[in-house]
C-alpha positions in Angstrom: 30.3 18.8 4.0 27.3 19.9 2.2 24.6 17.8 2.2 24.2 18.1 -1.8 28.0 16.7 -2.1 26.3 13.1 -1.7 23.9 14.0 -4.4 26.8 14.7 -6.8 28.9 11.7 -5.4 25.9 9.2 -6.6 25.2 11.1 -9.9 29.3 10.9 -10.8 28.9 7.0 -9.8 26.1 6.6 -11.6 27.9 7.6 -14.6 30.5 4.6 -13.7 33.6 7.1 -13.0 36.0 5.6 -10.5 35.2 5.8 -6.9 38.7 8.5 -6.4 37.4 10.6 -8.9 33.5 10.7 -7.5 35.2 11.6 -4.0 37.4 14.2 -5.2 35.0 16.2 -7.4 32.4 15.8 -4.7 33.9 16.2 -1.5 37.1 17.9 -2.2 36.6 20.3 -5.3 33.0 21.3 -5.5 31.7 22.2 -2.3 29.3 24.6 -2.3 25.7 24.8 -3.5 26.4 26.9 -7.0 29.4 24.6 -7.8 27.3 21.4 -7.1 24.0 22.3 -8.9 25.7 23.5 -11.5 27.7 20.0 -12.2 24.7 18.3 -11.2 22.8 20.0 -14.2 25.7 19.4 -16.4 25.5 15.5 -15.4 21.7 15.1 -16.0 21.8 16.8 -19.4 25.1 14.7 -20.6 24.6 11.1 -21.0 28.1 9.6 -21.0 30.6 12.3 -20.5 34.2 11.5 -20.5 36.2 12.0 -17.9 38.1 15.1 -19.3 34.5 16.5 -20.3 33.7 16.4 -16.5 36.9 18.1 -15.7 36.5 20.7 -18.2 32.9 21.4 -17.0 34.4 21.7 -13.5 37.1 24.3 -14.7 34.5 26.3 -16.5 32.0 26.3 -13.2 34.9 27.6 -11.2 35.6 30.2 -13.8 32.1 31.6 -13.6 32.0 31.4 -10.1 35.4 33.5 -9.9 34.0 36.0 -12.2 30.5 36.6 -10.1 32.9 37.1 -7.1 35.2 39.4 -8.7 31.8 41.2 -10.3 30.3 41.5 -6.9 33.5 42.8 -5.4 33.8 45.5 -8.0 30.2 46.3 -7.2 30.9 47.2 -3.6 34.4 49.2 -4.6 32.3 50.9 -6.8 29.3 51.6 -3.8 31.9 52.6 -1.1 33.7 55.3 -3.9 30.2 56.3 -5.0 29.4 57.1 -1.2 32.9 58.7 -0.7 31.8 61.2 -3.4 28.5 61.7 -2.4 29.1 62.1 1.6 32.9 63.1 1.5 35.3 61.3 4.1 
């Protein structure tokens, strides 16, 4: 378990969200430093988000994360292709 998960759980509890919701977000959905840090930033900026707003933000964070992963994979593939072009098989 990520040590930052407890911080996210507490931040959600401070917004008076139900305990089950807080646990689901903090311990099951957002489990990387990147996603937790992004959600914490959101929670610290927004004073009274609705549950729907938090879920929308979570989905946006996941979408950004997936785009970054895909970009890195494409960059790696391009690097391999360039290496093959430069050195041959």
